[in-house]
C-alpha positions in Angstrom: 124.7 115.8 94.6 126.3 112.4 94.5 128.2 110.7 91.8 126.4 107.7 90.7 128.5 104.7 90.8 126.3 101.9 92.1 122.6 101.2 92.7 122.4 102.7 96.1 124.1 106.2 95.0 121.3 105.9 92.3 118.6 105.5 94.8 120.2 108.2 97.0 120.2 111.0 94.2 116.6 110.0 93.3 115.7 110.8 96.6 117.8 113.7 96.6 115.9 114.8 93.6 112.5 113.9 95.0 113.0 115.8 98.2 115.4 119.0 98.0 117.3 118.9 95.0 115.8 120.9 91.9 116.0 119.4 88.5 113.5 118.4 86.2 110.7 118.9 88.4 109.9 120.4 91.5 110.9 118.7 94.9 108.4 118.4 97.9 110.7 120.6 100.2 110.7 123.1 97.5 106.9 122.9 96.7 106.1 123.2 100.5 108.5 126.4 101.1 106.6 129.2 102.3 103.1 127.5 102.1 100.8 128.9 104.8 97.9 126.9 106.7 95.4 128.9 104.6 97.1 128.0 101.4 97.5 124.2 102.9 94.0 124.0 103.6 92.5 125.6 100.2 90.4 123.2 98.2 90.3 123.3 94.4 87.0 124.3 92.7 85.2 121.1 91.9 86.9 119.4 95.0 89.8 117.2 95.4 92.7 116.8 98.0 94.2 120.1 99.8 97.8 120.3 100.0 97.6 119.5 103.7 95.8 116.0 102.7 98.2 115.3 100.1 101.1 115.9 102.7 99.5 113.9 105.2 99.3 111.0 102.9 102.9 111.4 101.9 104.0 111.7 105.5 101.9 108.6 106.2 103.8 106.4 103.5 107.2 107.9 104.2 107.0 107.4 108.1 105.7 103.7 107.2 108.7 103.3 104.8 111.4 104.7 107.2 110.2 102.3 109.7 110.1 99.3 107.4 113.9 100.1 106.2 114.9 100.6 110.1 113.0 97.4 111.6 110.8 100.0 113.6 107.4 98.9 114.6 104.7 101.3 112.8 101.5 101.7 114.5 98.7 103.4 112.6 94.7 102.9 112.9 94.2 103.2 109.1 91.8 101.0 107.5 91.8 102.5 103.8 94.4 104.5 101.9 92.0 107.3 101.4 92.5 107.5 105.3 95.9 108.6 104.9 94.7 111.7 103.7 92.8 112.8 106.7 91.1 115.8 106.9 91.3 119.1 104.7 93.2 121.1 107.5 92.1 124.3 108.8 93.0 127.5 107.6 93.4 129.1 110.9 95.6 126.5 112.4 98.9 127.7 111.7 100.5 125.6 114.5 99.2 122.3 113.3 100.2 123.1 109.7 103.7 123.5 111.1 103.6 120.5 112.7 102.6 118.6 109.6 105.7 120.4 107.9 108.2 119.3 110.9 106.9 116.0 110.8 108.0 116.0 106.8 111.3 117.1 107.7 111.7 114.4 110.5 110.8 111.9 108.6 113.0 113.1 105.3 116.1 113.5 107.8 115.5 110.0 109.2 115.4 108.8 105.5 118.5 110.4 104.3 120.3 109.2 107.7 119.2 105.5 106.5 120.6 106.1 102.8 123.8 107.4 104.1 124.5 104.4 105.8 122.9 102.0 103.4 124.8 99.5 101.1 124.0 98.0 97.5 123.7 94.5 99.6 120.8 96.3 101.7 118.9 96.7 98.2 118.8 92.9 97.7 116.9 92.2 100.6 113.2 91.5 100.3 110.5 94.0 101.0 108.2 93.0 104.3 105.5 91.5 102.0 108.3 89.6 100.0 106.8 90.4 96.6 110.2 92.3 95.4 113.5 93.3 96.7 114.0 97.0 98.4 115.3 98.5 95.5 112.2 97.9 93.5 110.1 99.0 96.4 112.2 102.1 96.8 112.5 103.2 93.2 108.4 102.8 93.3 108.3 104.9 96.8 110.2 107.8 95.2 107.7 107.9 92.1 104.9 108.0 94.5 106.3 111.1 96.3 107.1 112.8 93.1 103.7 112.3 91.8 102.1 113.8 94.9 104.6 116.7 95.0 103.4 117.3 91.3 100.0 117.5 92.7 101.0 119.6 95.3 102.8 122.2 92.7 99.4 122.3 90.7 97.6 123.1 93.6 99.8 126.2 94.3 99.7 127.0 90.9 96.0 126.9 90.9 96.6 129.6 93.8 98.5 131.7 91.5 101.7 130.8 93.5 104.5 133.3 92.5 108.1 133.5 93.3 109.1 130.1 93.0 112.3 129.3 91.2 111.4 126.3 89.1 108.6 127.6 86.7 
């Protein structure tokens, strides 16, 4: 973990805790570790999103954010936020689930590379909609990942998840 000396090191540290650094709450990489397609496609009693759907939603916004930060085009045929969750997943589709997890890791690596090279000056730039600075947008985005990671952890607990390090 980096020493916090400026705003970019704070953002890097927050991102580490939301992605793979165990601290006060479970990070996304840890919450997903060992999850099977059947577990990812499991729908809680009474309804709600599956782990798979939640990961699809996280991936959508993380990929969009990475493209925005790196000035790359982002193309998606999504009309509403609900569309970002997609289908609940197929419990028999291990290859599909692994592809979803690989997308999660690939985008996380791209974000980590961006943050490794970013500076405090980059944080002062306006977001693409101009409503706030990058630092404000990044803080909100990292909190978004942490919020949904908590949902994933709850879904895993409902499935009697055993063996995790953070309980």
